[in-house]
DRENVOZA-18376 format. One line per 3 residues: their letters; for each residue x, y, z of N, C-alpha, C, O. Coordinates in pm, whole numbers, plus 50000, padded with zeros to 5 digits. Layout:
! DRENVOZA-18376
A	X Y Z X Y Z X Y Z X Y Z  ...
END
This chain:
! DRENVOZA-18376
MKE	08232 09965 11556 08226 09979 11410 08091 10037 11368 08084 10121 11278  07982 09993 11435 07850 10043 11399 07842 10194 11417 07790 10265 11330  07895 10245 11533 07888 10388 11558 07969 10467 11456 07925 10572 11410
IFT	08088 10416 11421 08172 10485 11324 08104 10490 11188 08099 10595 11124  08052 10376 11145 07987 10371 11015 07868 10466 11011 07847 10537 10913  07788 10466 11120 07668 10551 11124 07704 10698 11116 07638 10774 11045
KIW	07809 10740 11187 07849 10881 11184 07897 10922 11045 07860 11028 10995  07978 10837 10984 08026 10869 10849 07911 10873 10751 07902 10963 10668  07822 10773 10761 07707 10771 10671 07623 10897 10689 07584 10959 10590
KFL	07595 10937 10814 07512 11054 10839 07576 11179 10781 07508 11261 10718  07707 11195 10801 07777 11312 10749 07769 11319 10597 07738 11425 10542  07796 11208 10531 07796 11208 10385 07655 11219 10329 07634 11285 10227
WER	07559 11156 10396 07421 11165 10348 07370 11308 10356 07301 11355 10265  07403 11379 10466 07361 11519 10478 07425 11605 10369 07364 11702 10323  07546 11571 10328 07614 11648 10223 07547 11632 10087 07552 11723 10005
TGR	07484 11515 10063 07425 11493 09931 07309 11587 09905 07268 11602 09790  07255 11652 10010 07151 11751 09988 07205 11878 09927 07128 11960 09875  07337 11895 09932 07397 12018 09881 07480 11996 09754 07486 12083 09667
KEL	07543 11877 09744 07626 11852 09627 07654 11703 09615 07619 11625 09703  07717 11666 09504 07752 11526 09481 07863 11482 09576 07946 11563 09618  07865 11354 09610 07979 11299 09680 08101 11305 09588 08089 11280 09468
DSD	08217 11338 09645 08336 11334 09560 08398 11194 09565 08351 11108 09639  08502 11174 09487 08558 11039 09472 08614 10985 09604 08604 10865 09630  08672 11071 09687 08726 11024 09814 08615 10979 09908 08632 10881 09981
EIW	08502 11050 09906 08390 11011 09991 08329 10880 09944 08293 10795 10026  08318 10864 09812 08268 10738 09757 08361 10625 09798 08316 10518 09840  08491 10649 09785 08589 10548 09823 08575 10510 09969 08580 10392 10004
LLE	08556 10611 10057 08543 10586 10199 08421 10501 10230 08430 10406 10308  08308 10535 10170 08188 10456 10194 08204 10312 10146 08161 10219 10214  08265 10295 10032 08285 10160 09980 08375 10080 10072 08349 09962 10098
RMD	08482 10142 10122 08571 10070 10212 08501 10038 10344 08520 09930 10400  08420 10131 10396 08345 10104 10517 08252 09986 10498 08238 09901 10585  08189 09983 10383 08098 09873 10354 08172 09741 10349 08118 09637 10388
RIA	08295 09744 10301 08371 09620 10283 08431 09570 10414 08450 09449 10429  08462 09658 10509 08526 09611 10632 08427 09591 10746 08460 09527 10845  08307 09645 10733 08209 09629 10840 08141 09493 10831 08109 09447 10721
AIE	08120 09429 10944 08042 09305 10947 07895 09346 10952 07845 09381 11059  07829 09340 10841 07694 09395 10829 07592 09289 10868 07575 09190 10798  07526 09311 10981 07428 09215 11028 07289 09279 11043 07189 09214 11013
EPD	07284 09405 11088 07155 09469 11105 07102 09522 10973 07180 09574 10893  06971 09509 10947 06915 09558 10821 06925 09708 10805 06915 09759 10693  06946 09782 10916 06958 09927 10905 07075 09967 10815 07065 10066 10742
YDR	07185 09892 10820 07298 09922 10735 07259 09915 10589 07296 10001 10508  07184 09813 10557 07145 09796 10418 07060 09913 10371 07078 09962 10259  06968 09959 10454 06883 10072 10417 06967 10199 10403 06943 10281 10313
MWE	07065 10216 10492 07155 10331 10479 07226 10329 10344 07230 10429 10272  07283 10214 10313 07360 10203 10188 07272 10228 10067 07315 10294 09972  07150 10177 10070 07060 10195 09957 07023 10342 09938 07005 10386 09825
RIR	07012 10417 10047 06978 10558 10034 07092 10637 09972 07068 10733 09898  07217 10598 10001 07332 10665 09941 07336 10642 09792 07368 10733 09716  07305 10520 09749 07315 10485 09608 07208 10556 09527 07091 10555 09565
RKT	07247 10616 09418 07151 10680 09328 07108 10579 09225 07192 10520 09157  06977 10559 09211 06929 10458 09119 06923 10513 08977 06886 10629 08956  06960 10430 08881 06951 10472 08742 06806 10484 08699 06722 10406 08742
ICK	06777 10582 08613 06642 10595 08559 06639 10558 08412 06537 10574 08345  06754 10506 08363 06757 10465 08223 06682 10335 08202 06621 10314 08097  06685 10247 08303 06616 10119 08295 06548 10097 08429 06592 10152 08531
NSP	06443 10017 08430 06372 09997 08555 06304 09861 08559 06190 09851 08606  06370 09756 08511 06311 09624 08515 06367 09545 08632 06483 09564 08668  06286 09456 08694 06331 09381 08810 06441 09284 08774 06436 09218 08670
RVK	06541 09275 08861 06652 09184 08839 06699 09128 08973 06661 09177 09079  06782 09024 08963 06843 08969 09082 06935 09072 09145 07003 09145 09074  06937 09078 09278 07030 09165 09348 07129 09078 09425 07090 08992 09504
LWR	07256 09100 09401 07363 09024 09464 07461 09121 09524 07520 09202 09451  07481 09116 09655 07570 09210 09721 07684 09137 09787 07672 09021 09829  07796 09208 09795 07913 09148 09858 07998 09257 09919 08032 09354 09851
GVA	08035 09242 10048 08121 09340 10113 08264 09294 10100 08314 09281 09988  08332 09268 10212 08469 09217 10203 08468 09087 10126 08547 09069 10034  08380 08997 10162 08359 08876 10083 08226 08819 10126 08222 08723 10203
AVA	08117 08876 10078 07985 08830 10114 07947 08713 10026 07995 08702 09914  07861 08625 10077 07814 08513 09998 07664 08519 09989 07597 08557 10084  07611 08481 09874 07467 08486 09852 07406 08350 09878 07465 08248 09843
LPM	07287 08347 09940 07214 08223 09961 07151 08178 09831 07120 08261 09745  07130 08045 09814 07064 07998 09692 06926 08059 09680 06859 08085 09780  06882 08081 09556 06750 08136 09529 06668 08038 09447 06719 07975 09355
AVI	06542 08026 09482 06454 07940 09404 06401 08014 09283 06376 07953 09178  06385 08145 09296 06333 08225 09185 06433 08336 09157 06474 08408 09248  06472 08352 09030 06576 08447 08992 06540 08590 09027 06628 08667 09067
CTA	06415 08628 09013 06378 08769 09032 06361 08807 09178 06326 08922 09207  06383 08714 09273 06370 08744 09415 06501 08800 09469 06607 08741 09447  06494 08912 09539 06616 08973 09591 06645 08921 09731 06558 08927 09818
VYF	06766 08869 09753 06808 08819 09883 06943 08881 09917 07033 08881 09834  06956 08932 10038 07083 08987 10082 07138 08902 10197 07065 08870 10290  07267 08867 10188 07330 08793 10296 07474 08839 10305 07547 08834 10206
FRE	07517 08884 10424 07651 08936 10440 07728 08850 10540 07673 08803 10640  07855 08830 10512 07942 08757 10605 08082 08817 10596 08135 08834 10487  08141 08847 10712 08277 08900 10713 08374 08787 10686 08359 08676 10739
KTQ	08473 08814 10604 08575 08715 10572 08711 08777 10598 08746 08877 10535  08789 08719 10689 08915 08780 10729 09033 08725 10652 09135 08794 10640  09023 08602 10600 09136 08546 10529 09137 08592 10385 09037 08642 10333
QPS	09253 08573 10319 09266 08606 10178 09193 08502 10095 09176 08389 10141  09148 08537 09974 09084 08439 09888 09173 08317 09870 09294 08328 09851  09109 08198 09875 09186 08074 09871 09233 08040 09731 09336 07974 09716
GQF	09160 08082 09628 09198 08048 09492 09330 08112 09452 09359 08225 09493  09409 08042 09374 09540 08091 09335 09544 08149 09194 09644 08208 09154  09436 08134 09118 09437 08175 08978 09468 08322 08963 09552 08361 08882
LVE	09397 08406 09041 09416 08550 09027 09558 08591 09066 09619 08675 08999  09610 08533 09173 09744 08568 09216 09845 08537 09106 09931 08620 09076  09834 08418 09046 09925 08381 08939 09906 08472 08818 10003 08511 08753
NQK	09782 08504 08788 09753 08589 08672 09814 08727 08690 09868 08784 08594  09805 08783 08811 09860 08915 08835 10013 08913 08829 10074 09011 08784  10075 08803 08872 10220 08794 08861 10263 08796 08716 10365 08856 08681
ETS	10185 08730 08631 10219 08724 08490 10206 08861 08422 10285 08893 08334  10107 08941 08464 10079 09066 08394 10147 09187 08456 10165 09289 08390  10187 09176 08585 10235 09296 08655 10359 09355 08590 10380 09476 08599
SRI	10443 09273 08526 10566 09324 08467 10548 09362 08320 10646 09398 08254  10427 09355 08269 10407 09377 08127 10341 09510 08095 10305 09534 07979  10323 09598 08193 10276 09732 08163 10386 09802 08084 10501 09807 08128
SLT	10352 09854 07968 10456 09908 07880 10437 10057 07856 10324 10106 07849  10548 10127 07844 10550 10270 07813 10631 10287 07685 10751 10259 07682  10564 10334 07579 10630 10354 07450 10662 10502 07433 10573 10586 07443
LGN	10788 10533 07408 10832 10672 07393 10814 10719 07250 10783 10640 07160  10834 10849 07229 10815 10906 07097 10910 10851 06992 10878 10853 06873  11025 10802 07035 11122 10746 06940 11100 10598 06913 11179 10534 06843
GKV	10992 10544 06970 10960 10404 06948 11015 10310 07052 10980 10192 07053  11100 10357 07141 11156 10273 07245 11047 10232 07343 10965 10314 07383  11046 10104 07382 10945 10051 07472 11009 10016 07606 11107 09942 07611
LKI	10952 10070 07714 10999 10039 07849 10895 09951 07917 10775 09976 07906  10941 09849 07988 10854 09765 08069 10857 09818 08212 10963 09839 08269  10738 09838 08270 10729 09899 08402 10679 09796 08503 10561 09761 08500
PKD	10764 09745 08592 10717 09655 08697 10640 09733 08803 10683 09840 08845  10526 09680 08845 10441 09753 08939 10500 09761 09079 10459 09845 09158  10596 09675 09110 10646 09669 09247 10774 09749 09268 10839 09735 09371
SVG	10810 09834 09172 10933 09913 09187 10899 10059 09215 10792 10107 09179  10994 10130 09280 10978 10272 09310 11106 10343 09268 11216 10294 09295  11093 10458 09202 11211 10532 09161 11198 10586 09021 11091 10578 08960
EVL	11306 10642 08969 11304 10705 08837 11293 10601 08726 11366 10502 08724  11200 10626 08634 11181 10539 08519 11264 10588 08402 11332 10509 08336  11260 10720 08377 11342 10778 08271 11347 10929 08287 11266 10987 08359
KTG	11442 10991 08219 11452 11136 08214 11483 11174 08071 11580 11126 08012  11399 11262 08014 11421 11306 07877 11395 11456 07868 11284 11501 07895  11497 11532 07831 11483 11677 07828 11454 11731 07967 11526 11701 08062
QVA	11349 11811 07978 11310 11868 08106 11204 11783 08177 11151 11824 08281  11175 11667 08122 11071 11580 08179 11134 11462 08250 11212 11387 08192  11098 11446 08378 11141 11329 08455 11020 11242 08484 10912 11293 08515
VHQ	11038 11113 08473 10928 11018 08497 10973 10921 08605 11076 10856 08592  10895 10913 08712 10928 10818 08818 10803 10746 08866 10691 10793 08847  10824 10632 08927 10714 10555 08983 10708 10578 09133 10809 10565 09202
DSL	10588 10615 09183 10576 10648 09324 10526 10530 09405 10502 10421 09352  10511 10553 09537 10472 10445 09627 10328 10400 09608 10289 10296 09661  10249 10476 09533 10111 10437 09505 10102 10350 09381 09993 10328 09328
KGI	10215 10300 09335 10221 10209 09221 10174 10275 09092 10105 10213 09011  10211 10400 09074 10178 10468 08950 10296 10552 08904 10385 10583 08984  10299 10588 08776 10408 10673 08729 10364 10818 08725 10248 10849 08699
VYV	10460 10907 08751 10435 11050 08761 10529 11123 08666 10650 11100 08666  10472 11213 08585 10550 11298 08495 10571 11434 08560 10474 11497 08604  10695 11478 08567 10728 11607 08628 10812 11688 08530 10913 11639 08479
VSG	10769 11812 08504 10842 11901 08414 10919 12003 08497 10859 12074 08579  11049 12011 08478 11132 12110 08547 11193 12203 08443 11274 12160 08360  11155 12328 08447 11203 12421 08345 11110 12422 08225 11007 12355 08224
KED	11147 12498 08124 11064 12513 08005 11094 12405 07903 11209 12387 07862  10990 12335 07863 11005 12231 07761 10995 12295 07623 10941 12405 07610  11048 12227 07519 11040 12285 07385 10896 12285 07335 10808 12226 07398
EKL	10873 12352 07223 10737 12373 07172 10682 12252 07097 10567 12256 07052  10758 12149 07082 10713 12031 07010 10655 11928 07107 10711 11903 07213  10542 11870 07069 10480 11767 07151 10551 11633 07131 10571 11589 07017
HYH	10589 11571 07240 10651 11439 07236 10554 11341 07302 10535 11343 07424  10494 11255 07221 10389 11167 07272 10447 11037 07328 10537 10976 07271  10391 10996 07442 10419 10867 07501 10288 10787 07504 10180 10845 07504
TIE	10299 10656 07504 10181 10570 07511 10202 10466 07621 10301 10393 07621  10108 10460 07714 10112 10357 07818 10003 10256 07790 09889 10292 07760  10038 10129 07800 09944 10022 07767 09933 09926 07885 10033 09876 07936
IPV	09807 09903 07928 09781 09818 08044 09732 09682 07994 09637 09676 07916  09794 09573 08037 09755 09442 07986 09630 09388 08055 09579 09449 08150  09581 09277 08008 09471 09206 08073 09514 09169 08215 09627 09127 08237
GAD	09423 09184 08311 09450 09144 08448 09520 09248 08532 09572 09214 08639  09524 09373 08488 09591 09478 08566 09516 09609 08547 09441 09626 08451  09538 09702 08640 09498 09841 08620 09612 09927 08674 09702 09877 08741
YRL	09609 10057 08643 09727 10138 08672 09690 10284 08686 09588 10330 08635  09777 10358 08758 09756 10499 08785 09868 10579 08721 09986 10543 08731  09830 10690 08656 09926 10775 08585 09899 10920 08619 09784 10965 08614
TLS	10003 10995 08655 09990 11139 08678 10060 11212 08564 10181 11198 08545  09983 11290 08488 10038 11363 08374 10116 11486 08420 10112 11521 08538  10186 11549 08328 10274 11660 08364 10200 11780 08420 10259 11862 08491
DGT	10069 11794 08391 09991 11906 08443 09929 11875 08579 09862 11962 08636  09949 11755 08632 09892 11716 08760 09764 11635 08748 09714 11584 08848  09710 11620 08627 09592 11537 08606 09625 11391 08636 09727 11339 08592
VVY	09536 11326 08711 09555 11185 08746 09462 11100 08661 09343 11129 08650  09516 10995 08601 09439 10905 08516 09455 10762 08569 09566 10714 08589  09341 10696 08592 09342 10554 08625 09301 10478 08500 09196 10507 08441
LNS	09382 10381 08461 09353 10304 08340 09314 10162 08377 09381 10097 08457  09205 10115 08319 09155 09982 08347 09229 09879 08262 09309 09913 08175  09201 09754 08290 09261 09642 08219 09242 09654 08068 09136 09698 08022
ASK	09342 09615 07992 09337 09615 07845 09304 09754 07789 09223 09767 07698  09369 09857 07845 09347 09995 07801 09479 10059 07761 09587 10012 07797  09467 10168 07687 09585 10238 07635 09559 10388 07635 09450 10433 07599
LTF	09660 10466 07676 09650 10612 07672 09773 10668 07603 09886 10634 07638  09750 10756 07504 09857 10828 07437 09849 10974 07480 09741 11034 07475  09961 11033 07522 09960 11165 07584 10095 11233 07564 10195 11165 07544
PAA	10099 11367 07570 10228 11437 07559 10308 11422 07689 10251 11427 07798  10438 11405 07676 10522 11403 07796 10508 11535 07870 10511 11538 07993  10493 11645 07796 10465 11777 07853 10366 11846 07760 10381 11843 07638
FVG	10264 11908 07818 10162 11975 07736 10216 12107 07682 10283 12182 07752  10185 12133 07555 10228 12255 07487 10109 12310 07410 10032 12234 07351  10092 12444 07408 09986 12504 07329 09863 12538 07411 09868 12547 07533
DER	09751 12557 07341 09629 12608 07403 09541 12501 07466 09447 12534 07537  09570 12375 07441 09487 12268 07494 09573 12156 07550 09693 12147 07524  09506 12070 07627 09569 11948 07677 09489 11831 07619 09377 11805 07663
RVF	09545 11762 07521 09471 11657 07451 09541 11522 07469 09663 11511 07453  09460 11420 07503 09511 11283 07515 09419 11191 07435 09308 11230 07397  09466 11069 07411 09392 10974 07328 09376 10843 07404 09474 10784 07450
LEG	09252 10797 07417 09222 10681 07500 09169 10565 07417 09092 10584 07323  09211 10445 07455 09150 10321 07408 09117 10238 07531 09201 10222 07619  08994 10185 07538 08955 10107 07655 08880 10191 07755 08781 10256 07721
EGY	08927 10192 07881 08855 10264 07987 08952 10341 08074 09059 10290 08111  08914 10465 08108 08996 10548 08194 08912 10636 08284 08804 10680 08246  08963 10661 08404 08900 10750 08503 08993 10870 08518 09111 10854 08547
FEV	08937 10991 08499 09019 11111 08492 08985 11207 08606 08869 11240 08628  09088 11251 08678 09076 11359 08775 09157 11475 08719 09279 11484 08739  09088 11565 08649 09156 11668 08569 09197 11786 08655 09116 11841 08730
ESD	09322 11826 08642 09373 11945 08709 09312 12069 08643 09314 12083 08520  09258 12158 08725 09188 12275 08672 09285 12372 08604 09389 12408 08660  09250 12414 08483 09325 12515 08408 09232 12569 08300 09224 12512 08191
KQH	09163 12677 08330 09062 12731 08238 09122 12778 08106 09053 12782 08004  09248 12815 08108 09312 12863 07985 09353 12749 07892 09382 12771 07775  09355 12628 07945 09399 12513 07866 09303 12396 07890 09330 12310 07974
PFR	09191 12393 07819 09094 12285 07839 09155 12148 07814 09244 12131 07730  09106 12052 07889 09155 11914 07880 09059 11835 07791 08939 11833 07816  09112 11770 07688 09028 11697 07594 09076 11553 07582 09195 11526 07563
VEV	08980 11461 07592 09008 11319 07570 08943 11279 07439 08821 11292 07423  09022 11230 07346 08969 11185 07217 08964 11033 07217 09063 10966 07247  08847 10979 07184 08829 10834 07187 08725 10793 07084 08609 10835 07092
NGT	08763 10714 06988 08671 10660 06887 08585 10768 06820 08465 10748 06802  08645 10880 06785 08570 10986 06718 08490 11075 06810 08424 11168 06763  08494 11049 06940 08425 11132 07039 08528 11212 07116 08638 11164 07146
IVE	08492 11337 07150 08580 11422 07229 08508 11462 07357 08397 11515 07353  08572 11435 07471 08521 11478 07601 08609 11592 07649 08731 11576 07664  08548 11708 07672 08623 11829 07708 08591 11871 07851 08475 11876 07890
AVG	08696 11902 07928 08678 11942 08067 08781 12047 08103 08879 12067 08032  08756 12115 08215 08854 12209 08270 08911 12151 08399 09029 12117 08404  08830 12140 08503 08868 12074 08627 08753 11984 08668 08652 12031 08720
TIF	08767 11856 08645 08652 11767 08648 08696 11625 08680 08811 11588 08659  08602 11545 08733 08624 11402 08753 08523 11326 08669 08402 11346 08684  08571 11239 08582 08479 11165 08496 08542 11032 08454 08663 11012 08466
NIN	08457 10943 08405 08501 10811 08358 08460 10796 08212 08351 10838 08172  08548 10735 08133 08516 10706 07992 08536 10558 07968 08642 10502 07997  08433 10494 07914 08440 10352 07878 08418 10340 07728 08312 10374 07677
AYP	08520 10291 07659 08511 10274 07514 08557 10135 07473 08614 10116 07365  08532 10037 07560 08564 09899 07523 08480 09858 07403 08370 09910 07384  08530 09766 07322 08459 09729 07198 08315 09684 07218 08230 09714 07134
EKD	08286 09614 07328 08149 09564 07347 08048 09675 07371 07928 09652 07362  08096 09797 07402 08005 09909 07425 07945 09961 07295 07841 10028 07298  08007 09932 07183 07958 09978 07053 07937 10129 07054 07835 10179 07007
GVE	08033 10199 07109 08025 10344 07122 08109 10388 07241 08200 10316 07283  08079 10505 07294 08154 10561 07406 08058 10600 07516 07956 10664 07490  08090 10563 07641 08014 10607 07758 08100 10702 07839 08209 10665 07884
ATL	08053 10825 07858 08122 10924 07941 08035 10953 08062 07922 11000 08047  08086 10926 08182 08009 10940 08305 08074 11047 08392 08193 11040 08422  07995 11148 08431 08049 11261 08506 08025 11243 08656 07912 11226 08700
VSG	08134 11246 08734 08126 11234 08879 08114 11372 08943 08032 11392 09032  08196 11467 08899 08188 11604 08952 08238 11702 08847 08311 11664 08755  08198 11829 08862 08238 11932 08766 08144 11937 08647 08023 11920 08661
KVN	08200 11961 08530 08121 11973 08408 08207 11932 08289 08326 11962 08283  08144 11862 08194 08215 11827 08070 08124 11851 07951 08001 11848 07963  08185 11874 07837 08115 11877 07709 08155 11753 07631 08272 11715 07630
VEN	08058 11691 07566 08083 11569 07489 08033 11592 07347 07919 11633 07328  08118 11565 07249 08076 11581 07110 08133 11469 07023 08239 11415 07051  08058 11436 06918 08102 11328 06829 08098 11367 06681 08099 11280 06594
GQD	08094 11497 06653 08088 11544 06515 07947 11567 06465 07925 11651 06378  07851 11493 06520 07711 11507 06482 07628 11573 06591 07525 11633 06563  07672 11564 06715 07594 11612 06828 07690 11662 06935 07808 11626 06937
RVS	07638 11746 07024 07719 11800 07134 07628 11820 07255 07520 11878 07243  07672 11772 07372 07593 11786 07494 07685 11829 07608 07806 11809 07602  07625 11886 07711 07697 11919 07834 07639 11833 07946 07517 11815 07955
LIP	07725 11781 08031 07682 11695 08141 07698 11765 08274 07787 11848 08292  07610 11729 08369 07623 11769 08508 07647 11642 08588 07621 11533 08538  07697 11653 08712 07729 11533 08790 07610 11437 08800 07496 11478 08821
GQQ	07641 11309 08785 07538 11206 08789 07478 11174 08654 07387 11091 08645  07527 11237 08550 07478 11210 08415 07582 11132 08334 07702 11140 08358  07529 11058 08236 07615 10983 08146 07575 11012 08002 07457 11017 07968
ARC	07676 11031 07918 07652 11046 07774 07689 10916 07706 07799 10864 07723  07595 10863 07628 07618 10741 07551 07624 10781 07404 07524 10817 07342  07743 10772 07350 07769 10827 07218 07771 10719 07112 07852 10626 07117
GMK	07681 10732 07016 07682 10645 06900 07744 10717 06782 07813 10818 06798  07720 10665 06663 07777 10725 06543 07708 10856 06506 07771 10946 06452  07577 10867 06537 07501 10983 06492 07454 11074 06605 07449 11196 06588
NIE	07418 11016 06718 07363 11100 06824 07422 11063 06959 07492 10963 06973  07392 11146 07059 07438 11125 07196 07316 11121 07287 07237 11215 07290  07301 11013 07361 07192 10999 07458 07244 11034 07596 07353 10990 07635
VCE	07168 11113 07671 07207 11151 07807 07106 11094 07905 06985 11106 07885  07155 11032 08013 07065 10979 08115 07128 10992 08253 07249 11009 08266  07042 10984 08356 07088 10987 08494 07132 10846 08534 07064 10748 08502
VDT	07246 10836 08603 07297 10705 08644 07351 10712 08787 07373 10820 08842  07371 10594 08845 07444 10582 08970 07592 10574 08933 07638 10471 08882  07665 10680 08957 07805 10685 08912 07891 10578 08977 07992 10539 08920
REY	07852 10529 09094 07931 10426 09163 07947 10302 09075 08052 10238 09076  07844 10271 09001 07851 10152 08915 07962 10164 08812 08027 10065 08778  07984 10285 08763 08075 10304 08651 08219 10335 08692 08309 10332 08609
ISW	08240 10366 08821 08376 10392 08867 08423 10288 08967 08533 10300 09021  08342 10186 08992 08376 10087 09095 08504 10012 09062 08575 09968 09152  08534 09995 08935 08653 09919 08895 08780 09978 08952 08873 09905 08987
KNG	08785 10112 08962 08905 10177 09014 08919 10160 09164 09028 10175 09219  08809 10128 09232 08810 10106 09376 08813 09958 09414 08787 09922 09528  08843 09873 09316 08861 09732 09346 08734 09651 09353 08731 09547 09419
MFI	08627 09696 09287 08500 09625 09292 08441 09608 09153 08466 09688 09062  08362 09501 09138 08272 09489 09024 08132 09524 09075 08087 09467 09173  08064 09618 09010 07925 09647 09042 07841 09619 08918 07868 09672 08811
FNE	07740 09535 08935 07652 09498 08825 07514 09557 08851 07453 09531 08954  07466 09636 08758 07334 09697 08771 07247 09647 08656 07251 09701 08546  07169 09543 08684 07085 09482 08582 07168 09439 08462 07128 09458 08347
MTL	07283 09380 08489 07375 09339 08383 07355 09191 08350 07345 09108 08440  07351 09160 08223 07335 09021 08181 07464 08943 08208 07573 08999 08215  07448 08810 08223 07564 08726 08246 07661 08734 08128 07782 08723 08146
ENI	07608 08752 08009 07695 08765 07891 07789 08884 07906 07908 08873 07877  07735 08998 07951 07818 09117 07969 07909 09106 08090 08021 09157 08090  07861 09039 08195 07946 09015 08312 08068 08934 08273 08180 08962 08317
MVQ	08046 08833 08189 08158 08748 08149 08258 08821 08059 08374 08782 08053  08214 08926 07991 08309 09008 07915 08407 09074 08012 08526 09080 07985  08355 09124 08127 08442 09183 08228 08534 09080 08290 08653 09106 08311
MQR	08480 08960 08319 08561 08854 08376 08673 08814 08279 08787 08791 08320  08639 08807 08152 08737 08770 08050 08852 08870 08045 08968 08833 08033  08816 08999 08054 08918 09104 08044 09004 09110 08170 09125 09134 08160
WYG	08946 09090 08286 09020 09103 08411 09104 08979 08441 09220 08990 08482  09045 08861 08422 09116 08739 08458 09192 08676 08341 09266 08580 08361  09175 08729 08221 09245 08674 08107 09192 08539 08065 09268 08451 08023
LDV	09060 08521 08075 08996 08393 08044 08937 08393 07904 08904 08497 07848  08923 08273 07850 08839 08251 07733 08704 08201 07784 08699 08119 07876  08596 08249 07725 08461 08217 07774 08382 08146 07665 08380 08189 07550
FFQ	08317 08036 07704 08233 07961 07610 08099 07931 07676 08094 07867 07781  07990 07978 07614 07855 07952 07665 07802 07825 07600 07757 07827 07485  07807 07715 07673 07743 07593 07626 07592 07604 07641 07516 07547 07563
NES	07550 07678 07744 07409 07705 07771 07379 07847 07721 07402 07944 07794  07326 07859 07600 07302 07991 07541 07200 08072 07619 07209 08195 07624  07103 08005 07681 06999 08078 07755 07055 08148 07878 06995 08243 07928
AKS	07171 08103 07927 07231 08165 08045 07278 08307 08017 07292 08386 08110  07302 08340 07891 07350 08474 07857 07255 08584 07903 07299 08693 07937  07126 08554 07905 07027 08659 07934 06998 08675 08083 06927 08768 08120
HAF	07050 08586 08169 07031 08605 08313 07090 08740 08353 07201 08773 08312  07016 08819 08431 07063 08952 08469 07082 08960 08620 07009 08896 08696  07179 09039 08663 07216 09047 08803 07236 09193 08845 07267 09280 08763
KGM	07217 09215 08975 07242 09346 09032 07317 09325 09163 07266 09259 09254  07437 09379 09173 07511 09358 09296 07655 09402 09289 07695 09472 09195  07733 09360 09388 07869 09408 09403 07959 09293 09448 07924 09221 09541
IDK	08073 09275 09383 08166 09168 09414 08307 09224 09419 08346 09306 09337  08384 09177 09517 08524 09218 09529 08601 09176 09405 08598 09060 09364  08670 09270 09346 08743 09247 09221 08865 09157 09239 08916 09101 09143
HLS	08911 09144 09364 09034 09070 09388 09011 08927 09432 09103 08860 09478  08888 08879 09419 08861 08738 09441 08914 08658 09322 08938 08712 09215  08931 08529 09343 08966 08443 09231 08842 08424 09144 08731 08440 09193
PQE	08859 08390 09017 08741 08367 08932 08655 08253 08982 08532 08258 08969  08717 08151 09042 08638 08040 09094 08542 08087 09202 08428 08040 09208  08586 08179 09289 08499 08230 09394 08384 08311 09336 08270 08301 09381
VFR	08414 08392 09235 08308 08470 09170 08206 08376 09107 08085 08399 09120  08252 08273 09040 08161 08181 08972 08075 08105 09073 07958 08078 09046  08132 08070 09189 08053 07999 09290 07938 08086 09342 07829 08037 09368
IIE	07964 08216 09355 07859 08308 09400 07744 08309 09299 07627 08299 09337  07778 08321 09172 07675 08326 09068 07599 08195 09062 07478 08194 09040  07669 08083 09079 07603 07952 09076 07498 07938 09184 07398 07869 09166
KIA	07520 08004 09299 07426 07993 09410 07292 08058 09381 07192 08021 09443  07287 08154 09290 07162 08226 09269 07105 08210 09129 06998 08263 09099  07175 08138 09044 07125 08121 08907 07142 07976 08865 07228 07904 08916
NVR	07060 07934 08774 07061 07796 08726 07167 07778 08617 07137 07744 08503  07293 07803 08656 07406 07787 08565 07520 07719 08639 07524 07718 08762  07610 07663 08564 07727 07597 08622 07851 07637 08544 07849 07643 08421
FEM	07959 07666 08617 08085 07705 08555 08187 07592 08569 08200 07533 08676  08256 07564 08462 08361 07463 08465 08487 07520 08403 08487 07566 08288  08596 07517 08481 08725 07566 08432 08798 07455 08360 08821 07348 08416
KGN	08836 07480 08235 08916 07386 08157 09039 07461 08108 09039 07524 08002  09145 07451 08188 09264 07530 08157 09233 07678 08173 09193 07722 08281  09253 07755 08067 09225 07898 08072 09088 07933 08016 09056 08049 07993
TVV	09006 07830 07994 08872 07850 07939 08767 07817 08044 08777 07715 08112  08667 07904 08058 08555 07875 08146 08435 07841 08058 08398 07917 07969  08375 07725 08086 08257 07678 08012 08135 07699 08100 08133 07656 08216
IE	08034 07765 08046 07911 07795 08121 07803 07701 08073 07762 07705 07957  07757 07614 08165 07661 07510 08129 07521 07543 08181 07428 07465 08160
END
């Protein structure tokens, strides 16, 4: 395993001198990190060199890392960074997440232009519907695919897919663009694109792999912001707690505008869009796309903001009995498919906080 990991790391690291890692390479490195039993410190240094550090903030924080299921040792001082890795071969013991996913997996909904609502079970494969020249089916990758056969009429017929709490989903649009939608997100899009542009409407968070078509730019409209691309990979986060829109570019080029300002991004940059202006900064894109690869990555994130993610993914209600705990900040990576109890135990080991589950509510003491 060490030799395989080293060869892959060397190949990808040498490529970063020429261009950005693409999404498949990022995925490969993350999976290697999760399946390797990391014992030698050289692995850690390799991984750190691959990661691009954000220059937007630079204050010391706790670092918490987790591979397949790493556990952190207790810390006496919050600002001290400790790394501890352990391979875990069994499935997470907690049952909460499994039950939660069973409840939400059948509630992904697709609303058609006529108002009809279809429920899409994630575990089925085959045709979902056929309307006009557009066929919609669910493939083996647990996502739905739109296929246009023949010429569609000139009228746009919009569909809306809505992802519930505790789930994420993959959608392939009629032009071949692939969209990954995070928990509690919604995308409105034409069943078949017509006209000079390809425009969709997002609520929540989505990761876009846009099919190249210079004659028909791809535009995502979200909360008054428009992200325009031709053939590009990018992530958009517009959850309510963001108080704006974050557009993060993985590869290619995008233009971002909000009516008051307009910027162009290059890979590794993020646009943070407020009501009046757009701030651009360099970021580690892995942090912002980790959700699609089954991980939570926290980069100097406060416990208050971490719990917003936990609330959205696990469907929990959160109550801070200890208000001072909100400001504890963490840096690290945790498997997204652990139970909430396992995640909370990790945090308890390195911070002076305690989590107590009371039904569907977690109390932070």
